[in-house]
C-alpha positions in Angstrom: 21.4 261.4 43.5 18.6 259.0 44.5 18.7 255.6 43.0 17.6 255.8 39.3 14.4 253.9 38.3 15.3 253.7 34.6 17.7 255.0 31.9 15.7 258.2 31.6 16.9 259.2 35.1 20.5 259.3 33.9 19.9 262.2 31.4 22.4 264.9 31.9 24.3 263.0 34.7 27.9 261.9 34.9 27.6 258.1 34.6 30.3 255.5 34.9 30.3 252.2 32.9 32.5 249.7 34.8 33.3 246.8 32.5 33.4 247.2 28.7 32.5 243.9 27.3 29.3 243.0 25.4 27.0 244.5 28.1 29.2 247.6 28.5 29.2 248.4 24.8 25.4 247.9 24.6 25.0 250.3 27.6 27.2 252.9 25.9 25.2 252.7 22.7 22.0 253.0 24.8 23.2 256.1 26.7 25.5 257.9 24.2 24.5 261.5 23.8 22.1 261.5 26.8 24.7 261.8 29.6 28.4 262.2 30.3 30.0 258.8 30.2 33.1 257.6 31.9 34.2 254.1 30.7 36.4 251.9 32.9 37.6 248.3 32.6 39.9 246.2 34.7 41.8 245.4 31.5 43.8 247.9 29.4 41.6 248.2 26.3 42.9 251.5 25.0 40.6 253.7 23.0 39.8 256.1 25.9 38.8 253.3 28.3 40.3 253.9 31.7 42.0 251.1 33.6 40.5 250.5 37.1 43.8 250.3 38.9 45.3 253.2 37.0 43.0 256.1 37.8 39.7 254.5 36.6 38.4 253.8 40.1 39.0 257.4 41.1 37.1 258.5 37.9 34.2 256.3 38.9 34.1 257.9 42.3 33.4 261.2 40.7 30.3 259.8 38.9 26.8 260.1 40.3 25.9 256.6 39.1 28.0 253.6 38.1 26.5 250.8 35.9 28.6 247.7 36.8 29.0 244.9 34.3 28.2 241.4 35.4 31.9 240.5 35.4 32.7 242.9 38.3 32.0 241.0 41.5 29.2 242.6 43.6 31.1 242.4 46.9 34.5 243.3 45.7 36.2 245.7 48.0 36.5 248.5 45.4 32.7 248.2 44.6 31.8 248.4 48.3 34.2 251.4 48.7 32.4 253.2 45.8 29.1 252.8 47.5 30.4 253.8 50.9 31.5 257.0 49.2 28.0 257.8 48.1 28.1 256.6 44.5 25.1 254.7 43.4 26.2 251.3 41.9 23.6 249.4 39.9 23.4 247.6 36.5 22.1 248.3 33.1 19.8 245.2 33.2 18.3 246.4 36.4 17.5 249.8 34.9 16.0 248.2 31.8 13.8 245.9 33.9 12.7 248.8 36.2 11.4 250.6 33.1 10.1 247.6 31.1 6.6 246.3 30.8 7.3 243.4 33.2 4.1 241.7 32.4 5.8 240.7 29.1 9.1 239.6 30.6 10.4 236.1 31.6 13.7 235.8 33.4 15.4 232.4 33.1 18.3 231.4 35.4 19.9 228.2 36.6 23.3 226.5 36.8 22.6 224.6 33.6 20.0 224.6 30.9 19.2 228.3 31.0 20.4 229.1 27.5 18.4 226.3 26.0 15.4 227.1 28.1 15.5 230.8 27.2 15.5 229.9 23.5 12.8 227.3 24.0 10.5 229.7 25.9 10.8 232.4 23.2 10.0 229.7 20.6 6.9 228.4 22.4 5.6 232.0 22.8 6.1 232.5 19.1 4.3 229.2 18.4 1.4 230.6 20.4 1.2 233.5 18.0 2.9 236.0 20.2 5.9 238.3 19.2 8.8 237.2 21.3 12.6 237.6 21.5 15.3 235.7 23.4 18.0 238.0 24.9 20.7 238.0 27.5 23.8 235.9 27.9 23.0 233.8 24.8 22.8 236.9 22.6 22.4 240.6 23.0 21.3 242.4 26.2 17.6 243.5 26.1 18.6 247.1 26.4 20.8 247.0 23.3 19.3 249.7 21.0 20.0 247.4 18.0 17.3 245.1 19.3 13.6 245.8 18.7 11.8 244.7 21.9 8.8 247.0 21.4 5.5 245.1 21.6 7.3 241.8 22.2 7.5 239.3 25.0 11.1 239.4 26.2 12.8 236.3 27.5 16.0 237.1 29.3 18.7 234.7 30.3 20.0 235.9 33.7 23.3 234.9 35.3 24.0 234.8 39.0 26.2 237.8 38.4 23.1 239.8 37.2 20.5 238.3 39.5 22.0 239.8 42.6 21.7 243.4 41.2 18.0 243.2 40.3 15.6 245.4 42.3 12.4 244.1 40.8 11.2 240.8 39.3 9.5 240.3 36.0 6.1 238.5 35.7 7.7 235.1 35.3 10.9 233.8 36.8 12.1 230.3 35.7 14.9 228.3 37.4 16.2 225.3 35.6 18.8 223.8 38.0 21.1 224.5 40.9 24.6 223.3 41.3 28.1 224.7 41.8 29.6 227.5 39.7 31.3 230.9 39.8 32.7 230.4 43.4 35.5 232.8 42.6 32.9 235.5 42.0 30.5 234.7 44.9 32.9 233.5 47.5 31.1 230.3 48.6 28.6 227.8 47.4 26.0 229.1 49.9 26.4 232.7 48.6 26.3 231.5 45.0 22.9 229.8 45.6 21.6 232.9 47.5 22.7 235.2 44.6 21.5 232.8 41.9 18.0 232.8 43.4 17.9 236.5 44.3 15.8 237.4 41.3 13.0 235.1 42.7 13.0 237.2 45.9 12.9 240.6 44.1 9.9 242.8 44.8 7.0 242.7 42.3 4.2 240.2 41.8 5.5 237.2 40.0 5.3 233.5 39.6 8.5 231.5 40.2 8.7 228.2 38.3 11.2 225.7 39.7 12.5 222.6 38.1 11.4 219.8 40.4 14.9 218.6 41.3 16.4 217.8 44.7 18.9 220.7 44.7 16.2 223.3 44.3 13.9 221.5 46.9 16.8 221.8 49.4 17.0 225.5 48.8 13.3 226.3 48.9 13.8 228.8 51.7 15.9 231.0 49.4 13.0 231.3 46.8 10.4 234.0 46.6 7.4 234.7 44.4 4.3 232.4 43.9 6.2 229.1 43.6 5.2 226.2 41.3 7.2 223.1 40.8 7.7 221.8 37.2 8.6 218.3 36.2 10.1 217.1 32.9 7.9 217.0 29.8 6.9 213.4 29.2 5.4 213.8 25.7 8.5 213.5 23.6 8.6 217.2 22.6 12.4 217.5 23.2 13.1 214.8 20.7 10.7 216.4 18.2 12.7 219.6 18.6 16.0 217.9 17.9 17.2 218.1 21.5 19.4 215.3 22.8 19.4 213.9 26.4 16.9 213.3 29.2 17.9 216.6 30.8 16.3 218.4 27.9 12.9 216.9 28.9 13.3 219.0 32.0 14.3 222.1 30.0 11.3 221.7 27.8 9.0 221.3 30.8 10.2 224.5 32.4 10.0 226.4 29.0 6.4 225.2 28.4 5.3 226.3 31.9 7.0 229.7 31.6 5.5 230.4 28.2 2.0 229.2 29.3 2.2 231.4 32.4 3.1 234.5 30.5 0.6 233.9 27.7 -2.2 232.9 30.1 -2.8 229.5 28.5 -2.5 225.9 29.8 0.6 223.8 29.3 -1.2 221.4 26.9 -2.1 224.3 24.6 1.5 225.5 24.7 2.9 222.0 24.0 0.6 221.4 21.0 1.5 224.8 19.5 5.2 224.0 19.9 4.9 220.5 18.4 3.0 222.0 15.4 5.9 224.3 14.8 8.8 222.0 15.8 10.4 222.3 12.4 11.1 225.9 13.0 13.2 225.4 16.1 17.0 225.3 15.8 18.9 223.9 18.8 21.6 226.2 20.1 25.2 225.6 18.9 27.5 224.3 21.6 24.8 222.1 23.1 25.6 218.5 22.2 26.0 219.5 18.5 27.4 216.8 16.2 30.4 218.4 14.4 31.6 215.5 12.3 31.6 211.7 12.1 34.8 209.9 11.2 34.1 206.6 9.4 36.4 203.8 10.5 36.4 200.1 9.8 36.6 199.2 13.5 34.0 201.7 14.6 33.0 205.3 13.8 34.1 208.3 15.9 31.6 211.1 16.5 32.9 214.5 17.5 30.3 216.4 19.7 30.5 220.0 20.7 29.0 220.7 24.2 31.0 223.9 24.6 28.2 225.7 26.5 28.8 223.4 29.4 30.9 225.8 31.5 30.2 224.2 34.9 30.2 220.5 36.1 26.4 220.1 36.1 25.9 220.2 32.3 28.9 218.1 31.8 27.4 215.4 34.0 24.2 215.7 31.9 26.2 215.2 28.7 27.9 212.1 30.2 24.5 210.6 30.8 23.6 211.0 27.2 26.6 208.8 26.1 26.6 206.5 29.1 27.2 203.3 27.1 29.5 204.6 24.4 33.3 204.6 24.6 34.2 208.2 25.4 37.0 210.7 25.2 36.0 213.8 27.2 37.8 217.1 26.7 37.4 219.1 29.8 38.9 222.0 31.7 39.7 225.7 31.2 39.5 228.6 33.6 39.4 227.6 37.3 36.5 229.1 39.2 37.1 227.1 42.3 34.1 224.8 41.9 34.0 221.2 43.3 34.8 218.6 40.7 34.2 215.6 43.0 30.9 214.6 41.5 32.3 214.8 38.0 35.3 212.7 38.9 33.1 210.1 40.6 30.8 209.9 37.5 33.8 209.4 35.3 35.2 206.7 37.5 31.9 204.9 37.6 31.6 204.6 33.9 31.8 201.0 32.6 32.4 202.0 29.0 36.0 202.8 28.0 36.6 206.4 29.2 39.5 208.8 28.7 39.7 212.4 29.9 41.8 215.0 28.2 42.3 218.0 30.4 43.2 221.6 29.6 44.0 224.6 31.7 43.9 225.1 35.5 40.5 223.6 35.9 41.6 220.6 33.9 44.5 220.1 36.3 42.0 220.0 39.2 39.8 217.5 37.3 42.9 215.3 36.9 43.7 215.7 40.6 40.1 214.6 41.5 40.5 211.5 39.3 43.8 210.6 40.9 42.3 211.0 44.3 39.8 208.3 43.3 42.4 205.9 42.1 42.1 206.6 38.4 45.0 208.8 37.4 45.5 206.8 34.2 42.2 208.2 32.8 43.6 211.8 32.6 45.9 213.1 29.9 47.0 216.8 29.7 46.9 218.8 26.5 48.4 222.2 26.0 46.2 223.2 23.0 42.9 222.3 21.4 44.7 220.6 18.6 46.6 218.4 21.0 43.4 217.7 23.0 41.5 216.5 19.9 44.4 214.4 18.7 44.7 212.7 22.1 41.0 212.1 22.4 40.8 210.7 18.9 43.7 208.4 19.4 42.0 207.0 22.6 39.1 205.6 20.6 40.6 202.9 18.3 37.3 200.9 18.3 35.2 204.1 17.8 33.1 206.1 20.2 32.5 209.8 21.0 35.0 212.7 21.4 33.0 215.1 23.6 34.0 218.7 24.2 32.1 219.4 27.5 34.5 221.5 29.4 32.8 221.9 32.8 34.7 225.2 33.1 34.7 228.6 31.5 37.0 229.4 28.6 38.7 232.6 29.9 42.1 231.0 30.5 42.6 230.9 26.7 39.5 232.2 24.8 37.3 235.3 24.9 34.2 233.1 25.4 32.7 229.6 25.0 31.8 230.3 21.4 35.4 231.0 20.4 36.5 227.7 22.2 33.8 225.7 20.4 34.8 227.3 17.1 38.4 226.2 17.7 37.2 222.7 18.4 35.1 222.6 15.2 38.0 223.9 13.1 40.5 221.4 14.5 38.0 218.5 14.1 37.2 219.4 10.5 40.9 219.8 9.6 41.5 216.3 10.9 38.5 214.4 9.6 36.6 216.7 7.2 
């Protein structure tokens, strides 16, 4: 069949769902009863879900259309083989966007800050008196039938996995930052940047709002749309909203610009509306969230959850927040092959007492990077979250900050970042209350 232009085009067709995580389940719920569904996952999930390597790929080849989940790499050999055989491979997010009122959609992407900026943009739109909803990686996909998006502005957090599959752009695309991440999926840093910014180059009239940072300036040639550069907000709105760190001034600046562009107002109006409603904003969990404070005679220890930091760039931003405090950083997890040189250098440059407790394969690479810079004594390896917290806590006899800011995904041990943060919180509270 020709490429579908929306979910309606799948009616009565044999459709494959490749990947049965959050997005796959939402897609099934959206399509159930309208077409013949074949559900496949690389893992053995049971319950009628076929395994890719055990007949699943052959079943997908007999489908007219396959909706690939973000977790299946776009250029993997079996994906390319499916397409070469005549099967249309696309994504549920792409189909949703093709059929949506794109004049009411904002896409937010970036190596760091996209979750916070997505939540902020929806908040500012609501403060302006508009109905708005934040969707995507930080919650449910916008096509989940359990969500009511009718008549609402939809702010979608878009990963690099999703960006590369989009055939059309929404009215506003916002990019928060550009660093190194997901190299195991994309294959190289250059390809990651190209894929991350693909949504800005998608067809359709749109404005592209770029955080005014050096990394994005350097990649300007990869950006499409009507480009506008956005600097940090300098009016103290981030602090009024309970957001910690100078990097959040940049997130607020991008969110204000995105909401103003969609609503057709100036940034000052958007800022004033947000400030008037600041008490209604709740910062996301896992973003520099204070879990507990342990009172000690020689100095208190604060336990801070920055579990949403799944790449080095947000971890670097977290280090800047606590630049003068004694610090025990818990970092590591699943290894995506990213470069930890900048993180190691930042840790070595710290003048305040600094310990790094590493976990998982990515943690081993962080420890190697520290050793290569003459600071092997700063790294200590932990086999569990309980051991990591205990080591970090013991490293701060004079008080300081125990910071969970992994700089890596959680898939070596947990289902997602939220499960890892929950484990950190539970361990901390069992130790200090």
